[in-house]
mmCIF file of the N, C-alpha and C atoms, coordinates in Angstrom:
data_MODEL
# 
_entry.id   MODEL 
# 
loop_
_atom_site.group_PDB 
_atom_site.id 
_atom_site.type_symbol 
_atom_site.label_atom_id 
_atom_site.label_alt_id 
_atom_site.label_comp_id 
_atom_site.label_asym_id 
_atom_site.label_entity_id 
_atom_site.label_seq_id 
_atom_site.pdbx_PDB_ins_code 
_atom_site.Cartn_x 
_atom_site.Cartn_y 
_atom_site.Cartn_z 
_atom_site.occupancy 
_atom_site.B_iso_or_equiv 
_atom_site.pdbx_formal_charge 
_atom_site.auth_seq_id 
_atom_site.auth_comp_id 
_atom_site.auth_asym_id 
_atom_site.auth_atom_id 
_atom_site.pdbx_PDB_model_num 
ATOM 1   N N  . MET A 1 1  ? -11.831 42.473 4.297  1.00 0.00 ? 1  MET A N  1 
ATOM 2   C CA . MET A 1 1  ? -12.687 41.844 5.281  1.00 0.00 ? 1  MET A CA 1 
ATOM 3   C C  . MET A 1 1  ? -13.831 41.139 4.552  1.00 0.00 ? 1  MET A C  1 
ATOM 4   N N  . LYS A 1 2  ? -14.085 39.916 4.919  1.00 0.00 ? 2  LYS A N  1 
ATOM 5   C CA . LYS A 1 2  ? -15.193 39.162 4.343  1.00 0.00 ? 2  LYS A CA 1 
ATOM 6   C C  . LYS A 1 2  ? -16.502 39.648 4.955  1.00 0.00 ? 2  LYS A C  1 
ATOM 7   N N  . THR A 1 3  ? -17.523 39.751 4.122  1.00 0.00 ? 3  THR A N  1 
ATOM 8   C CA . THR A 1 3  ? -18.821 40.197 4.621  1.00 0.00 ? 3  THR A CA 1 
ATOM 9   C C  . THR A 1 3  ? -19.812 39.041 4.612  1.00 0.00 ? 3  THR A C  1 
ATOM 10  N N  . LEU A 1 4  ? -20.869 39.198 5.356  1.00 0.00 ? 4  LEU A N  1 
ATOM 11  C CA . LEU A 1 4  ? -21.919 38.201 5.473  1.00 0.00 ? 4  LEU A CA 1 
ATOM 12  C C  . LEU A 1 4  ? -23.250 38.904 5.292  1.00 0.00 ? 4  LEU A C  1 
ATOM 13  N N  . GLU A 1 5  ? -24.073 38.437 4.345  1.00 0.00 ? 5  GLU A N  1 
ATOM 14  C CA . GLU A 1 5  ? -25.386 39.046 4.142  1.00 0.00 ? 5  GLU A CA 1 
ATOM 15  C C  . GLU A 1 5  ? -26.329 38.608 5.260  1.00 0.00 ? 5  GLU A C  1 
ATOM 16  N N  . LEU A 1 6  ? -26.950 39.567 5.903  1.00 0.00 ? 6  LEU A N  1 
ATOM 17  C CA . LEU A 1 6  ? -27.922 39.296 6.953  1.00 0.00 ? 6  LEU A CA 1 
ATOM 18  C C  . LEU A 1 6  ? -29.176 40.117 6.668  1.00 0.00 ? 6  LEU A C  1 
ATOM 19  N N  . GLN A 1 7  ? -30.283 39.628 7.179  1.00 0.00 ? 7  GLN A N  1 
ATOM 20  C CA . GLN A 1 7  ? -31.547 40.340 7.039  1.00 0.00 ? 7  GLN A CA 1 
ATOM 21  C C  . GLN A 1 7  ? -32.231 40.343 8.400  1.00 0.00 ? 7  GLN A C  1 
ATOM 22  N N  . LEU A 1 8  ? -32.790 41.482 8.770  1.00 0.00 ? 8  LEU A N  1 
ATOM 23  C CA . LEU A 1 8  ? -33.558 41.587 10.011 1.00 0.00 ? 8  LEU A CA 1 
ATOM 24  C C  . LEU A 1 8  ? -35.036 41.425 9.681  1.00 0.00 ? 8  LEU A C  1 
ATOM 25  N N  . VAL A 1 9  ? -35.716 40.649 10.479 1.00 0.00 ? 9  VAL A N  1 
ATOM 26  C CA . VAL A 1 9  ? -37.157 40.478 10.338 1.00 0.00 ? 9  VAL A CA 1 
ATOM 27  C C  . VAL A 1 9  ? -37.782 40.952 11.650 1.00 0.00 ? 9  VAL A C  1 
ATOM 28  N N  . THR A 1 10 ? -38.643 41.936 11.567 1.00 0.00 ? 10 THR A N  1 
ATOM 29  C CA . THR A 1 10 ? -39.313 42.463 12.755 1.00 0.00 ? 10 THR A CA 1 
ATOM 30  C C  . THR A 1 10 ? -40.734 41.926 12.791 1.00 0.00 ? 10 THR A C  1 
ATOM 31  N N  . VAL A 1 11 ? -41.113 41.353 13.911 1.00 0.00 ? 11 VAL A N  1 
ATOM 32  C CA . VAL A 1 11 ? -42.460 40.819 14.097 1.00 0.00 ? 11 VAL A CA 1 
ATOM 33  C C  . VAL A 1 11 ? -43.141 41.658 15.167 1.00 0.00 ? 11 VAL A C  1 
ATOM 34  N N  . GLY A 1 12 ? -44.296 42.197 14.820 1.00 0.00 ? 12 GLY A N  1 
ATOM 35  C CA . GLY A 1 12 ? -45.060 43.000 15.770 1.00 0.00 ? 12 GLY A CA 1 
ATOM 36  C C  . GLY A 1 12 ? -46.262 42.225 16.281 1.00 0.00 ? 12 GLY A C  1 
ATOM 37  N N  . LEU A 1 13 ? -46.453 42.219 17.581 1.00 0.00 ? 13 LEU A N  1 
ATOM 38  C CA . LEU A 1 13 ? -47.595 41.548 18.198 1.00 0.00 ? 13 LEU A CA 1 
ATOM 39  C C  . LEU A 1 13 ? -48.740 42.536 18.400 1.00 0.00 ? 13 LEU A C  1 
ATOM 40  N N  . GLU A 1 14 ? -49.929 42.015 18.553 1.00 0.00 ? 14 GLU A N  1 
ATOM 41  C CA . GLU A 1 14 ? -51.104 42.870 18.751 1.00 0.00 ? 14 GLU A CA 1 
ATOM 42  C C  . GLU A 1 14 ? -50.985 43.726 20.006 1.00 0.00 ? 14 GLU A C  1 
ATOM 43  N N  . ASN A 1 15 ? -50.223 43.249 21.001 1.00 0.00 ? 15 ASN A N  1 
ATOM 44  C CA . ASN A 1 15 ? -50.092 44.006 22.246 1.00 0.00 ? 15 ASN A CA 1 
ATOM 45  C C  . ASN A 1 15 ? -49.034 45.107 22.154 1.00 0.00 ? 15 ASN A C  1 
ATOM 46  N N  . GLY A 1 16 ? -48.454 45.310 20.972 1.00 0.00 ? 16 GLY A N  1 
ATOM 47  C CA . GLY A 1 16 ? -47.482 46.374 20.756 1.00 0.00 ? 16 GLY A CA 1 
ATOM 48  C C  . GLY A 1 16 ? -46.034 45.951 20.903 1.00 0.00 ? 16 GLY A C  1 
ATOM 49  N N  . GLU A 1 17 ? -45.775 44.771 21.444 1.00 0.00 ? 17 GLU A N  1 
ATOM 50  C CA . GLU A 1 17 ? -44.401 44.305 21.579 1.00 0.00 ? 17 GLU A CA 1 
ATOM 51  C C  . GLU A 1 17 ? -43.853 43.892 20.224 1.00 0.00 ? 17 GLU A C  1 
ATOM 52  N N  . GLN A 1 18 ? -42.539 44.033 20.070 1.00 0.00 ? 18 GLN A N  1 
ATOM 53  C CA . GLN A 1 18 ? -41.891 43.664 18.817 1.00 0.00 ? 18 GLN A CA 1 
ATOM 54  C C  . GLN A 1 18 ? -40.669 42.801 19.113 1.00 0.00 ? 18 GLN A C  1 
ATOM 55  N N  . GLY A 1 19 ? -40.367 41.922 18.188 1.00 0.00 ? 19 GLY A N  1 
ATOM 56  C CA . GLY A 1 19 ? -39.152 41.128 18.259 1.00 0.00 ? 19 GLY A CA 1 
ATOM 57  C C  . GLY A 1 19 ? -38.415 41.251 16.941 1.00 0.00 ? 19 GLY A C  1 
ATOM 58  N N  . VAL A 1 20 ? -37.098 41.240 17.008 1.00 0.00 ? 20 VAL A N  1 
ATOM 59  C CA . VAL A 1 20 ? -36.275 41.317 15.802 1.00 0.00 ? 20 VAL A CA 1 
ATOM 60  C C  . VAL A 1 20 ? -35.502 40.018 15.681 1.00 0.00 ? 20 VAL A C  1 
ATOM 61  N N  . PHE A 1 21 ? -35.572 39.410 14.514 1.00 0.00 ? 21 PHE A N  1 
ATOM 62  C CA . PHE A 1 21 ? -34.886 38.162 14.238 1.00 0.00 ? 21 PHE A CA 1 
ATOM 63  C C  . PHE A 1 21 ? -33.844 38.422 13.159 1.00 0.00 ? 21 PHE A C  1 
ATOM 64  N N  . VAL A 1 22 ? -32.679 37.826 13.305 1.00 0.00 ? 22 VAL A N  1 
ATOM 65  C CA . VAL A 1 22 ? -31.580 38.010 12.374 1.00 0.00 ? 22 VAL A CA 1 
ATOM 66  C C  . VAL A 1 22 ? -31.335 36.703 11.646 1.00 0.00 ? 22 VAL A C  1 
ATOM 67  N N  . GLY A 1 23 ? -31.162 36.767 10.330 1.00 0.00 ? 23 GLY A N  1 
ATOM 68  C CA . GLY A 1 23 ? -30.885 35.552 9.590  1.00 0.00 ? 23 GLY A CA 1 
ATOM 69  C C  . GLY A 1 23 ? -30.389 35.847 8.197  1.00 0.00 ? 23 GLY A C  1 
ATOM 70  N N  . TRP A 1 24 ? -30.176 34.794 7.444  1.00 0.00 ? 24 TRP A N  1 
ATOM 71  C CA . TRP A 1 24 ? -29.773 34.941 6.054  1.00 0.00 ? 24 TRP A CA 1 
ATOM 72  C C  . TRP A 1 24 ? -30.943 35.504 5.264  1.00 0.00 ? 24 TRP A C  1 
ATOM 73  N N  . PRO A 1 25 ? -30.674 36.329 4.263  1.00 0.00 ? 25 PRO A N  1 
ATOM 74  C CA . PRO A 1 25 ? -31.749 36.985 3.511  1.00 0.00 ? 25 PRO A CA 1 
ATOM 75  C C  . PRO A 1 25 ? -32.704 35.990 2.845  1.00 0.00 ? 25 PRO A C  1 
ATOM 76  N N  . LEU A 1 26 ? -33.968 36.265 2.995  1.00 0.00 ? 26 LEU A N  1 
ATOM 77  C CA . LEU A 1 26 ? -35.010 35.508 2.300  1.00 0.00 ? 26 LEU A CA 1 
ATOM 78  C C  . LEU A 1 26 ? -35.600 36.330 1.164  1.00 0.00 ? 26 LEU A C  1 
ATOM 79  N N  . VAL A 1 27 ? -35.577 37.639 1.317  1.00 0.00 ? 27 VAL A N  1 
ATOM 80  C CA . VAL A 1 27 ? -36.109 38.545 0.313  1.00 0.00 ? 27 VAL A CA 1 
ATOM 81  C C  . VAL A 1 27 ? -34.941 39.348 -0.240 1.00 0.00 ? 27 VAL A C  1 
ATOM 82  N N  . CYS A 1 28 ? -34.724 39.235 -1.530 1.00 0.00 ? 28 CYS A N  1 
ATOM 83  C CA . CYS A 1 28 ? -33.599 39.914 -2.185 1.00 0.00 ? 28 CYS A CA 1 
ATOM 84  C C  . CYS A 1 28 ? -34.117 40.866 -3.258 1.00 0.00 ? 28 CYS A C  1 
ATOM 85  N N  . ALA A 1 29 ? -33.264 41.751 -3.695 1.00 0.00 ? 29 ALA A N  1 
ATOM 86  C CA . ALA A 1 29 ? -33.647 42.712 -4.738 1.00 0.00 ? 29 ALA A CA 1 
ATOM 87  C C  . ALA A 1 29 ? -34.012 42.009 -6.038 1.00 0.00 ? 29 ALA A C  1 
ATOM 88  N N  . HIS A 1 30 ? -33.402 40.854 -6.308 1.00 0.00 ? 30 HIS A N  1 
ATOM 89  C CA . HIS A 1 30 ? -33.669 40.155 -7.569 1.00 0.00 ? 30 HIS A CA 1 
ATOM 90  C C  . HIS A 1 30 ? -34.786 39.109 -7.453 1.00 0.00 ? 30 HIS A C  1 
ATOM 91  N N  . SER A 1 31 ? -35.488 39.082 -6.332 1.00 0.00 ? 31 SER A N  1 
ATOM 92  C CA . SER A 1 31 ? -36.608 38.150 -6.170 1.00 0.00 ? 31 SER A CA 1 
ATOM 93  C C  . SER A 1 31 ? -37.771 38.574 -7.062 1.00 0.00 ? 31 SER A C  1 
ATOM 94  N N  . GLU A 1 32 ? -38.409 37.603 -7.664 1.00 0.00 ? 32 GLU A N  1 
ATOM 95  C CA . GLU A 1 32 ? -39.580 37.856 -8.493 1.00 0.00 ? 32 GLU A CA 1 
ATOM 96  C C  . GLU A 1 32 ? -40.821 37.979 -7.600 1.00 0.00 ? 32 GLU A C  1 
ATOM 97  N N  . PRO A 1 33 ? -41.813 38.776 -8.019 1.00 0.00 ? 33 PRO A N  1 
ATOM 98  C CA . PRO A 1 33 ? -43.067 38.849 -7.251 1.00 0.00 ? 33 PRO A CA 1 
ATOM 99  C C  . PRO A 1 33 ? -43.674 37.452 -7.113 1.00 0.00 ? 33 PRO A C  1 
ATOM 100 N N  . GLY A 1 34 ? -44.043 37.101 -5.915 1.00 0.00 ? 34 GLY A N  1 
ATOM 101 C CA . GLY A 1 34 ? -44.629 35.788 -5.668 1.00 0.00 ? 34 GLY A CA 1 
ATOM 102 C C  . GLY A 1 34 ? -43.612 34.732 -5.269 1.00 0.00 ? 34 GLY A C  1 
ATOM 103 N N  . ASP A 1 35 ? -42.317 35.021 -5.461 1.00 0.00 ? 35 ASP A N  1 
ATOM 104 C CA . ASP A 1 35 ? -41.280 34.058 -5.077 1.00 0.00 ? 35 ASP A CA 1 
ATOM 105 C C  . ASP A 1 35 ? -41.131 33.948 -3.567 1.00 0.00 ? 35 ASP A C  1 
ATOM 106 N N  . GLY A 1 36 ? -41.514 34.974 -2.844 1.00 0.00 ? 36 GLY A N  1 
ATOM 107 C CA . GLY A 1 36 ? -41.264 34.999 -1.408 1.00 0.00 ? 36 GLY A CA 1 
ATOM 108 C C  . GLY A 1 36 ? -42.499 34.803 -0.555 1.00 0.00 ? 36 GLY A C  1 
ATOM 109 N N  . GLN A 1 37 ? -43.475 34.070 -1.067 1.00 0.00 ? 37 GLN A N  1 
ATOM 110 C CA . GLN A 1 37 ? -44.683 33.833 -0.285 1.00 0.00 ? 37 GLN A CA 1 
ATOM 111 C C  . GLN A 1 37 ? -44.345 33.012 0.956  1.00 0.00 ? 37 GLN A C  1 
ATOM 112 N N  . ILE A 1 38 ? -44.776 33.452 2.116  1.00 0.00 ? 38 ILE A N  1 
ATOM 113 C CA . ILE A 1 38 ? -44.510 32.720 3.359  1.00 0.00 ? 38 ILE A CA 1 
ATOM 114 C C  . ILE A 1 38 ? -45.480 31.559 3.457  1.00 0.00 ? 38 ILE A C  1 
ATOM 115 N N  . GLU A 1 39 ? -44.931 30.386 3.658  1.00 0.00 ? 39 GLU A N  1 
ATOM 116 C CA . GLU A 1 39 ? -45.742 29.185 3.790  1.00 0.00 ? 39 GLU A CA 1 
ATOM 117 C C  . GLU A 1 39 ? -45.818 28.730 5.248  1.00 0.00 ? 39 GLU A C  1 
ATOM 118 N N  . ASN A 1 40 ? -44.691 28.794 5.958  1.00 0.00 ? 40 ASN A N  1 
ATOM 119 C CA . ASN A 1 40 ? -44.631 28.357 7.354  1.00 0.00 ? 40 ASN A CA 1 
ATOM 120 C C  . ASN A 1 40 ? -43.670 29.245 8.130  1.00 0.00 ? 40 ASN A C  1 
ATOM 121 N N  . ILE A 1 41 ? -43.899 29.348 9.424  1.00 0.00 ? 41 ILE A N  1 
ATOM 122 C CA . ILE A 1 41 ? -42.973 30.025 10.330 1.00 0.00 ? 41 ILE A CA 1 
ATOM 123 C C  . ILE A 1 41 ? -42.774 29.117 11.532 1.00 0.00 ? 41 ILE A C  1 
ATOM 124 N N  . TRP A 1 42 ? -41.517 28.889 11.899 1.00 0.00 ? 42 TRP A N  1 
ATOM 125 C CA . TRP A 1 42 ? -41.211 28.085 13.081 1.00 0.00 ? 42 TRP A CA 1 
ATOM 126 C C  . TRP A 1 42 ? -40.409 28.933 14.047 1.00 0.00 ? 42 TRP A C  1 
ATOM 127 N N  . PHE A 1 43 ? -40.624 28.723 15.312 1.00 0.00 ? 43 PHE A N  1 
ATOM 128 C CA . PHE A 1 43 ? -39.840 29.371 16.351 1.00 0.00 ? 43 PHE A CA 1 
ATOM 129 C C  . PHE A 1 43 ? -39.110 28.286 17.129 1.00 0.00 ? 43 PHE A C  1 
ATOM 130 N N  . SER A 1 44 ? -37.823 28.501 17.346 1.00 0.00 ? 44 SER A N  1 
ATOM 131 C CA . SER A 1 44 ? -37.049 27.538 18.128 1.00 0.00 ? 44 SER A CA 1 
ATOM 132 C C  . SER A 1 44 ? -37.326 27.773 19.616 1.00 0.00 ? 44 SER A C  1 
ATOM 133 N N  . ASN A 1 45 ? -36.830 26.867 20.430 1.00 0.00 ? 45 ASN A N  1 
ATOM 134 C CA . ASN A 1 45 ? -36.847 27.097 21.866 1.00 0.00 ? 45 ASN A CA 1 
ATOM 135 C C  . ASN A 1 45 ? -35.924 28.270 22.170 1.00 0.00 ? 45 ASN A C  1 
ATOM 136 N N  . VAL A 1 46 ? -36.160 28.944 23.261 1.00 0.00 ? 46 VAL A N  1 
ATOM 137 C CA . VAL A 1 46 ? -35.272 30.022 23.681 1.00 0.00 ? 46 VAL A CA 1 
ATOM 138 C C  . VAL A 1 46 ? -33.996 29.381 24.211 1.00 0.00 ? 46 VAL A C  1 
ATOM 139 N N  . GLN A 1 47 ? -32.863 29.828 23.706 1.00 0.00 ? 47 GLN A N  1 
ATOM 140 C CA . GLN A 1 47 ? -31.579 29.290 24.129 1.00 0.00 ? 47 GLN A CA 1 
ATOM 141 C C  . GLN A 1 47 ? -30.734 30.399 24.718 1.00 0.00 ? 47 GLN A C  1 
ATOM 142 N N  . GLU A 1 48 ? -30.065 30.099 25.808 1.00 0.00 ? 48 GLU A N  1 
ATOM 143 C CA . GLU A 1 48 ? -29.157 31.067 26.397 1.00 0.00 ? 48 GLU A CA 1 
ATOM 144 C C  . GLU A 1 48 ? -27.789 30.881 25.771 1.00 0.00 ? 48 GLU A C  1 
ATOM 145 N N  . VAL A 1 49 ? -27.198 31.978 25.332 1.00 0.00 ? 49 VAL A N  1 
ATOM 146 C CA . VAL A 1 49 ? -25.868 31.943 24.728 1.00 0.00 ? 49 VAL A CA 1 
ATOM 147 C C  . VAL A 1 49 ? -24.996 32.976 25.440 1.00 0.00 ? 49 VAL A C  1 
ATOM 148 N N  . PRO A 1 50 ? -23.687 32.769 25.430 1.00 0.00 ? 50 PRO A N  1 
ATOM 149 C CA . PRO A 1 50 ? -22.789 33.737 26.075 1.00 0.00 ? 50 PRO A CA 1 
ATOM 150 C C  . PRO A 1 50 ? -22.924 35.119 25.451 1.00 0.00 ? 50 PRO A C  1 
ATOM 151 N N  . ASP A 1 51 ? -22.843 36.162 26.264 1.00 0.00 ? 51 ASP A N  1 
ATOM 152 C CA . ASP A 1 51 ? -23.011 37.514 25.731 1.00 0.00 ? 51 ASP A CA 1 
ATOM 153 C C  . ASP A 1 51 ? -21.808 37.977 24.919 1.00 0.00 ? 51 ASP A C  1 
ATOM 154 N N  . ASP A 1 52 ? -20.693 37.235 24.952 1.00 0.00 ? 52 ASP A N  1 
ATOM 155 C CA . ASP A 1 52 ? -19.534 37.607 24.148 1.00 0.00 ? 52 ASP A CA 1 
ATOM 156 C C  . ASP A 1 52 ? -19.414 36.758 22.881 1.00 0.00 ? 52 ASP A C  1 
ATOM 157 N N  . LEU A 1 53 ? -20.505 36.085 22.504 1.00 0.00 ? 53 LEU A N  1 
ATOM 158 C CA . LEU A 1 53 ? -20.535 35.251 21.308 1.00 0.00 ? 53 LEU A CA 1 
ATOM 159 C C  . LEU A 1 53 ? -20.325 36.126 20.075 1.00 0.00 ? 53 LEU A C  1 
ATOM 160 N N  . THR A 1 54 ? -19.462 35.692 19.180 1.00 0.00 ? 54 THR A N  1 
ATOM 161 C CA . THR A 1 54 ? -19.245 36.454 17.947 1.00 0.00 ? 54 THR A CA 1 
ATOM 162 C C  . THR A 1 54 ? -20.381 36.169 16.973 1.00 0.00 ? 54 THR A C  1 
ATOM 163 N N  . LEU A 1 55 ? -20.522 37.032 15.969 1.00 0.00 ? 55 LEU A N  1 
ATOM 164 C CA . LEU A 1 55 ? -21.553 36.825 14.952 1.00 0.00 ? 55 LEU A CA 1 
ATOM 165 C C  . LEU A 1 55 ? -21.318 35.509 14.222 1.00 0.00 ? 55 LEU A C  1 
ATOM 166 N N  . LYS A 1 56 ? -20.067 35.201 13.937 1.00 0.00 ? 56 LYS A N  1 
ATOM 167 C CA . LYS A 1 56 ? -19.732 33.953 13.257 1.00 0.00 ? 56 LYS A CA 1 
ATOM 168 C C  . LYS A 1 56 ? -20.167 32.745 14.095 1.00 0.00 ? 56 LYS A C  1 
ATOM 169 N N  . GLN A 1 57 ? -19.912 32.787 15.389 1.00 0.00 ? 57 GLN A N  1 
ATOM 170 C CA . GLN A 1 57 ? -20.322 31.694 16.278 1.00 0.00 ? 57 GLN A CA 1 
ATOM 171 C C  . GLN A 1 57 ? -21.840 31.593 16.348 1.00 0.00 ? 57 GLN A C  1 
ATOM 172 N N  . LEU A 1 58 ? -22.524 32.743 16.405 1.00 0.00 ? 58 LEU A N  1 
ATOM 173 C CA . LEU A 1 58 ? -23.979 32.749 16.452 1.00 0.00 ? 58 LEU A CA 1 
ATOM 174 C C  . LEU A 1 58 ? -24.565 32.141 15.189 1.00 0.00 ? 58 LEU A C  1 
ATOM 175 N N  . MET A 1 59 ? -24.041 32.532 14.026 1.00 0.00 ? 59 MET A N  1 
ATOM 176 C CA . MET A 1 59 ? -24.565 32.003 12.777 1.00 0.00 ? 59 MET A CA 1 
ATOM 177 C C  . MET A 1 59 ? -24.283 30.500 12.655 1.00 0.00 ? 59 MET A C  1 
ATOM 178 N N  . GLU A 1 60 ? -23.196 30.023 13.218 1.00 0.00 ? 60 GLU A N  1 
ATOM 179 C CA . GLU A 1 60 ? -22.915 28.587 13.221 1.00 0.00 ? 60 GLU A CA 1 
ATOM 180 C C  . GLU A 1 60 ? -23.956 27.843 14.072 1.00 0.00 ? 60 GLU A C  1 
ATOM 181 N N  . LEU A 1 61 ? -24.334 28.424 15.212 1.00 0.00 ? 61 LEU A N  1 
ATOM 182 C CA . LEU A 1 61 ? -25.403 27.823 16.024 1.00 0.00 ? 61 LEU A CA 1 
ATOM 183 C C  . LEU A 1 61 ? -26.715 27.787 15.246 1.00 0.00 ? 61 LEU A C  1 
ATOM 184 N N  . VAL A 1 62 ? -27.013 28.870 14.523 1.00 0.00 ? 62 VAL A N  1 
ATOM 185 C CA . VAL A 1 62 ? -28.236 28.931 13.719 1.00 0.00 ? 62 VAL A CA 1 
ATOM 186 C C  . VAL A 1 62 ? -28.194 27.868 12.625 1.00 0.00 ? 62 VAL A C  1 
ATOM 187 N N  . ARG A 1 63 ? -27.047 27.743 11.954 1.00 0.00 ? 63 ARG A N  1 
ATOM 188 C CA . ARG A 1 63 ? -26.904 26.742 10.888 1.00 0.00 ? 63 ARG A CA 1 
ATOM 189 C C  . ARG A 1 63 ? -27.143 25.334 11.428 1.00 0.00 ? 63 ARG A C  1 
ATOM 190 N N  . LYS A 1 64 ? -26.593 25.031 12.584 1.00 0.00 ? 64 LYS A N  1 
ATOM 191 C CA . LYS A 1 64 ? -26.791 23.712 13.187 1.00 0.00 ? 64 LYS A CA 1 
ATOM 192 C C  . LYS A 1 64 ? -28.260 23.482 13.525 1.00 0.00 ? 64 LYS A C  1 
ATOM 193 N N  . GLN A 1 65 ? -28.944 24.515 14.012 1.00 0.00 ? 65 GLN A N  1 
ATOM 194 C CA . GLN A 1 65 ? -30.366 24.419 14.331 1.00 0.00 ? 65 GLN A CA 1 
ATOM 195 C C  . GLN A 1 65 ? -31.178 24.156 13.066 1.00 0.00 ? 65 GLN A C  1 
ATOM 196 N N  . LEU A 1 66 ? -30.844 24.877 11.989 1.00 0.00 ? 66 LEU A N  1 
ATOM 197 C CA . LEU A 1 66 ? -31.558 24.663 10.723 1.00 0.00 ? 66 LEU A CA 1 
ATOM 198 C C  . LEU A 1 66 ? -31.343 23.260 10.186 1.00 0.00 ? 66 LEU A C  1 
ATOM 199 N N  . CYS A 1 67 ? -30.125 22.770 10.265 1.00 0.00 ? 67 CYS A N  1 
ATOM 200 C CA . CYS A 1 67 ? -29.838 21.409 9.784  1.00 0.00 ? 67 CYS A CA 1 
ATOM 201 C C  . CYS A 1 67 ? -30.629 20.379 10.586 1.00 0.00 ? 67 CYS A C  1 
ATOM 202 N N  . ALA A 1 68 ? -30.726 20.578 11.884 1.00 0.00 ? 68 ALA A N  1 
ATOM 203 C CA . ALA A 1 68 ? -31.481 19.649 12.733 1.00 0.00 ? 68 ALA A CA 1 
ATOM 204 C C  . ALA A 1 68 ? -32.959 19.687 12.384 1.00 0.00 ? 68 ALA A C  1 
ATOM 205 N N  . CYS A 1 69 ? -33.492 20.898 12.118 1.00 0.00 ? 69 CYS A N  1 
ATOM 206 C CA . CYS A 1 69 ? -34.906 21.023 11.759 1.00 0.00 ? 69 CYS A CA 1 
ATOM 207 C C  . CYS A 1 69 ? -35.193 20.380 10.417 1.00 0.00 ? 69 CYS A C  1 
ATOM 208 N N  . GLU A 1 70 ? -34.318 20.604 9.443  1.00 0.00 ? 70 GLU A N  1 
ATOM 209 C CA . GLU A 1 70 ? -34.526 20.037 8.112  1.00 0.00 ? 70 GLU A CA 1 
ATOM 210 C C  . GLU A 1 70 ? -34.469 18.517 8.152  1.00 0.00 ? 70 GLU A C  1 
ATOM 211 N N  . ALA A 1 71 ? -33.615 17.971 9.004  1.00 0.00 ? 71 ALA A N  1 
ATOM 212 C CA . ALA A 1 71 ? -33.511 16.505 9.098  1.00 0.00 ? 71 ALA A CA 1 
ATOM 213 C C  . ALA A 1 71 ? -34.796 15.911 9.664  1.00 0.00 ? 71 ALA A C  1 
ATOM 214 N N  . LYS A 1 72 ? -35.471 16.641 10.562 1.00 0.00 ? 72 LYS A N  1 
ATOM 215 C CA . LYS A 1 72 ? -36.717 16.142 11.163 1.00 0.00 ? 72 LYS A CA 1 
ATOM 216 C C  . LYS A 1 72 ? -37.893 16.269 10.213 1.00 0.00 ? 72 LYS A C  1 
ATOM 217 N N  . VAL A 1 73 ? -37.867 17.293 9.336  1.00 0.00 ? 73 VAL A N  1 
ATOM 218 C CA . VAL A 1 73 ? -38.977 17.557 8.436  1.00 0.00 ? 73 VAL A CA 1 
ATOM 219 C C  . VAL A 1 73 ? -38.996 16.548 7.285  1.00 0.00 ? 73 VAL A C  1 
ATOM 220 N N  . GLN A 1 74 ? -37.845 16.163 6.791  1.00 0.00 ? 74 GLN A N  1 
ATOM 221 C CA . GLN A 1 74 ? -37.766 15.300 5.616  1.00 0.00 ? 74 GLN A CA 1 
ATOM 222 C C  . GLN A 1 74 ? -38.185 13.904 5.892  1.00 0.00 ? 74 GLN A C  1 
# 
């Protein structure tokens, strides 16, 4: 079975609520100190997706969103 590296990022708000975001790893065991400094954070619009969406389909939607964002930034 092929595996896919994923990383969970938990964001805590001052009011106690938390959100968990899933994505490709940004922080790895072989990262050097200072390599992972956060410069910017973007949040996409909330999108409704089918509840039977596979992980592969979800990551493809994420990839398309990232490509669209990168095209606008450059």
